[in-house]
C-alpha positions in Angstrom: 0.0 0.0 0.0 2.9 2.4 0.7 4.4 1.7 -2.7 1.0 2.5 -4.3 0.6 5.7 -2.4 4.1 6.8 -3.2 3.8 6.3 -6.9 0.2 7.7 -7.2 1.8 11.0 -6.2 3.6 10.9 -9.5 0.5 10.3 -11.5 -0.4 13.9 -12.1 3.1 14.7 -13.3 2.6 12.4 -16.3 -1.0 13.0 -17.4 -0.8 16.8 -17.9 2.2 16.3 -20.0 0.4 13.8 -22.2 -2.4 16.3 -22.8 0.1 19.1 -23.3 2.0 16.9 -25.9 -1.3 16.1 -27.6 -2.2 19.9 -27.9 1.3 20.7 -29.1 1.0 17.9 -31.7 -2.3 19.3 -33.0 -0.7 22.7 -33.2 2.2 21.4 -35.2 -0.1 19.5 -37.5 -2.1 22.6 -38.2 1.1 24.6 -38.8 2.3 21.9 -41.2 -0.9 22.0 -43.2 -0.7 25.8 -43.3 2.9 25.7 -44.6 1.8 23.3 -47.4 -0.9 25.7 -48.5 1.5 28.6 -48.3 4.0 26.8 -50.5 1.3 26.1 -53.2 0.2 29.7 -53.1 3.6 31.2 -53.3 5.3 28.5 -55.5 8.5 28.6 -53.4 10.0 27.1 -50.3 11.7 30.4 -49.4 8.7 31.7 -47.6 8.2 28.7 -45.3 8.6 29.7 -41.6 11.9 28.4 -40.1 10.2 26.2 -37.5 9.0 23.8 -40.3 11.8 24.0 -42.7 12.9 20.6 -43.9 16.4 19.1 -43.6 16.9 19.7 -47.3 16.1 23.4 -46.9 18.4 23.7 -43.9 21.3 22.4 -46.0 20.9 25.4 -48.4 21.7 27.8 -45.6 23.4 25.8 -42.9 24.7 28.7 -40.8 21.4 30.7 -40.7 19.2 27.7 -40.2 21.2 26.2 -37.4 21.0 29.6 -35.6 17.2 29.7 -35.9 16.5 26.0 -34.9 15.1 26.7 -31.5 12.6 23.8 -31.4 12.4 21.9 -28.1 11.4 18.2 -28.0 9.6 17.5 -24.8 9.9 14.2 -23.0 7.4 11.6 -24.1 5.0 10.1 -21.6 6.8 6.8 -22.2 10.1 8.2 -21.1 8.5 9.5 -18.0 7.0 6.1 -17.1 10.4 4.5 -17.5 12.0 7.1 -15.4 9.4 6.9 -12.6 9.5 3.2 -12.4 13.4 3.2 -12.4 13.3 5.7 -9.7 10.9 3.6 -7.6 13.0 0.5 -8.0 16.3 2.2 -7.2 14.9 3.9 -4.2 13.5 0.6 -2.8 9.8 1.3 -3.3 9.7 -2.1 -4.9 11.7 -4.8 -3.1 13.8 -7.6 -4.7 11.4 -10.5 -5.5 8.3 -8.3 -5.6 5.9 -9.1 -8.5 4.9 -6.1 -10.7 1.2 -6.4 -11.5 0.4 -4.5 -14.7 -3.1 -3.6 -13.6 -1.7 -2.1 -10.3 1.0 -0.1 -12.2 -1.6 1.2 -14.6 -3.7 2.5 -11.7 -0.7 3.9 -9.9 0.7 5.8 -12.8 -2.6 6.5 -14.6 -1.4 5.2 -18.0 -2.4 2.3 -20.4 -1.3 -1.3 -20.1 0.7 -1.2 -23.4 2.7 1.8 -22.1 3.4 -0.2 -18.9 4.5 -3.2 -20.9 6.9 -1.2 -23.0 8.4 0.5 -20.0 8.9 -2.9 -18.3 10.7 -4.2 -21.4 13.0 -1.2 -21.3 13.8 -1.8 -17.6 14.3 -5.6 -18.4 17.1 -4.4 -20.7 18.7 -2.6 -17.8 18.4 -5.8 -15.6 16.1 -3.9 -13.2 13.1 -6.1 -14.1 12.9 -9.8 -14.9 10.0 -11.0 -17.0 9.4 -14.7 -16.2 7.2 -16.9 -18.4 3.9 -17.7 -16.7 4.6 -15.4 -13.8 5.1 -12.0 -15.4 7.5 -9.2 -14.4 9.2 -9.0 -11.0 12.1 -7.3 -9.4 15.1 -9.6 -9.6 17.0 -10.6 -6.5 20.5 -9.1 -6.7 22.6 -11.7 -4.8 25.5 -10.9 -2.8 27.8 -12.7 -5.2 26.4 -10.8 -8.1 26.9 -7.5 -6.3 30.5 -8.4 -5.5 31.2 -9.1 -9.2 29.8 -5.6 -10.1 32.0 -3.9 -7.5 35.1 -5.9 -8.8 34.3 -4.6 -12.4 33.8 -1.1 -11.1 37.0 -1.0 -9.3 39.0 -2.1 -12.4 37.3 0.1 -14.8 36.7 3.2 -12.7 40.2 3.1 -11.5 41.6 3.0 -15.0 39.1 5.7 -16.1 40.4 8.0 -13.3 44.1 7.2 -14.3 43.4 8.3 -17.9 41.3 11.3 -16.9 44.1 12.6 -14.8 46.2 12.9 -18.0 43.5 14.6 -20.1 41.6 16.8 -17.7 41.0 20.4 -18.8 40.1 23.4 -16.6 36.6 23.2 -17.9 36.4 19.5 -17.0 37.6 20.3 -13.5 35.0 23.0 -13.2 32.2 20.4 -14.0 33.6 17.9 -11.6 33.7 20.6 -8.9 30.1 21.4 -9.5 29.1 17.8 -9.2 31.0 17.6 -5.9 29.2 20.7 -4.6 25.8 19.2 -5.5 26.8 16.0 -3.7 27.9 17.8 -0.6 24.7 19.8 -0.5 22.7 16.6 -0.8 24.7 15.0 2.1 24.0 18.0 4.4 20.3 17.8 3.4 20.2 14.0 3.7 18.8 13.8 0.2 19.7 10.3 -0.9 18.1 10.6 -4.4 20.3 13.7 -5.2 23.3 11.9 -3.6 23.0 9.1 -6.0 22.4 11.3 -9.1 25.2 13.7 -8.2 27.6 10.7 -7.8 26.5 9.4 -11.2 27.1 12.8 -12.7 30.6 13.0 -11.1 31.6 9.7 -12.6 30.1 10.6 -16.0 32.6 13.4 -16.2 35.5 11.0 -15.5 34.3 8.6 -18.1 33.9 11.3 -20.7 37.4 12.6 -19.9 39.0 9.3 -20.2 37.7 8.9 -23.8 37.6 5.1 -23.6 34.3 4.0 -25.2 34.5 0.4 -24.1 34.9 1.4 -20.4 32.1 3.9 -20.8 29.8 1.5 -22.6 30.4 -1.3 -20.1 29.8 0.9 -17.0 26.8 2.5 -18.6 25.3 -1.0 -19.1 25.7 -1.5 -15.3 24.5 2.0 -14.3 21.0 1.1 -13.1 22.4 -1.7 -10.9 25.3 0.5 -9.7 22.8 3.2 -8.7 20.7 0.5 -6.9 23.8 -0.5 -5.0 24.8 3.0 -4.3 21.4 3.8 -2.7 21.9 0.7 -0.4 25.5 1.6 0.4 24.6 5.2 1.2 21.8 4.2 3.4 24.4 3.2 6.0 24.9 5.9 8.7 27.9 8.1 7.9 28.6 6.5 4.6 27.6 9.5 2.5 30.1 11.8 4.4 32.9 9.3 3.9 32.0 9.0 0.2 32.2 12.8 -0.1 35.8 12.7 1.2 36.7 9.9 -1.1 35.3 11.7 -4.1 37.2 14.8 -3.2 40.4 12.7 -3.1 39.7 11.5 -6.7 39.1 15.1 -7.8 42.3 16.4 -6.2 44.3 13.7 -7.8 42.9 14.3 -11.2 43.3 18.1 -10.8 47.0 17.5 -9.8 47.3 15.2 -12.9 48.5 12.4 -10.7 47.2 9.3 -12.5 48.4 6.7 -9.9 46.8 8.7 -7.1 43.6 9.1 -9.0 43.4 5.3 -9.7 44.1 4.4 -6.1 41.5 6.9 -4.8 38.9 5.6 -7.2 39.6 2.0 -6.3 39.5 2.8 -2.5 36.1 4.5 -3.1 34.6 1.4 -4.7 36.1 -0.9 -2.1 34.6 1.1 0.7 31.3 1.3 -1.0 31.3 -2.5 -1.3 31.9 -2.9 2.4 29.1 -0.5 3.1 26.7 -2.4 0.8 27.6 -5.6 2.5 26.8 -4.2 5.9 23.4 -2.9 4.4 22.8 -6.5 3.1 23.5 -8.1 6.5 21.2 -5.6 8.1 18.4 -6.2 5.7 18.9 -10.0 6.1 18.6 -9.7 9.8 15.5 -7.6 9.5 13.9 -10.2 7.3 14.8 -13.0 9.7 13.3 -11.0 12.6 10.1 -10.4 10.6 
């Protein structure tokens, strides 16, 4: 019931966007028909408003057209559904082993069953949902061994990424990293776990971008949802977020000093300490389940 109440709060943030998108679609459709009539009347594409100029027209005046291309693409309802469900899973609103009943999700989010099914398939690709024949979708149980394997991969790849980033960091890169650290520090002081997780992800995204190794980036991106799930559990331990802030500062300072070895060691130490914290959270959760 608590899960249902928490997610129902998000329902209103999806539906108005859907209606707004429909109205915008109708406006664009009307504008497009008007443009066609305008072309027929004037016999030239030169008088078409810039907002509906085709790619072919843009190529004729690339500089001017690029400067005038101000159209914004709003998020689709489908993207919002995926994001809301991912957020609910990562934050623990659904527990490992829980079944996800499509009818309940439709009621909670106020969307159609086909939309829910498509969102669940997207989350299955991220390994956040398992769709089991004759049973339906459920939250997979992330075993302790599986979590250990993820932390081992993280230590290897994030350590190497930090080493390379230290050699390539620019003043602008350091500015972005510093901003992510500031956001994380603010979230720690406010005990805002959601922002703690997102700011940590942003901090590491800068490191991966700087390192320039696409294989490292793609591999870690494929683990991102599960990494964030484990981060949330790790940071749930008392005092862990404050220690994490100091460890991330050590990574930043090593990269800023262009000391690759120190950056690698700091990144590996951060992952190892997060692993220890996640193990402690796992033991506590296991003890609570036994007591229940």
